[in-house]
C-alpha positions in Angstrom: 175.9 100.8 73.0 173.0 99.4 75.0 171.2 101.1 77.9 171.5 98.7 80.8 169.1 98.8 83.8 169.3 96.6 86.9 166.3 95.6 89.2 165.7 93.7 92.4 162.2 92.3 92.8 161.1 94.6 89.9 162.4 97.7 91.7 165.2 99.7 90.0 168.6 99.6 91.5 171.1 102.5 91.7 174.8 102.0 91.8 176.1 102.5 95.3 178.4 101.0 97.9 176.0 98.0 98.1 175.5 97.5 94.3 178.2 97.9 91.7 177.6 97.6 88.0 180.3 96.6 85.6 181.0 96.1 81.9 184.1 94.2 80.8 186.1 94.6 77.7 184.0 92.3 75.5 180.6 93.8 76.6 179.6 91.5 79.4 177.6 93.3 82.1 177.8 92.2 85.7 176.1 93.1 89.0 178.1 92.9 92.2 176.3 92.8 95.6 178.6 93.8 98.5 178.3 92.7 102.1 175.4 90.2 101.3 172.8 89.8 104.0 169.4 88.0 104.2 167.5 91.1 102.9 169.5 90.8 99.7 167.5 87.7 98.7 165.3 88.1 95.7 165.1 88.1 92.0 167.6 90.3 90.2 167.0 91.3 86.6 169.1 93.0 83.9 167.5 94.8 81.0 169.4 96.0 78.0 168.0 98.0 75.2 169.1 99.8 72.1 167.6 100.8 68.7 167.4 97.1 67.7 165.3 96.0 70.6 165.4 94.9 74.2 166.6 91.7 76.1 166.5 90.8 79.8 167.7 88.0 82.1 166.9 87.2 85.7 168.6 85.3 88.5 167.4 84.5 92.0 169.8 85.1 94.9 169.2 82.8 97.9 171.1 83.0 101.1 171.9 79.6 102.7 173.6 79.1 106.1 175.4 81.6 108.1 178.9 82.9 108.0 180.5 83.1 111.5 183.7 84.9 112.4 185.8 83.9 115.4 188.3 86.4 116.7 190.9 85.5 119.3 191.3 82.2 121.0 190.2 80.6 124.2 
């Protein structure tokens, strides 16, 4: 079993209401970011290590546009 760590802009992330870590049945690890806002932009990294070594991958999250909600009618 690997030890998996998540980072945003090289700062460690902790699992919370904002960030959820998941592992599926075949060992794929995922990071979910809830209620995404502009401050969530950045470079996210996953590091996994065990006795055989360490691997990592990164992905950039960019926010484009704006989501608008309309309630009611005029």
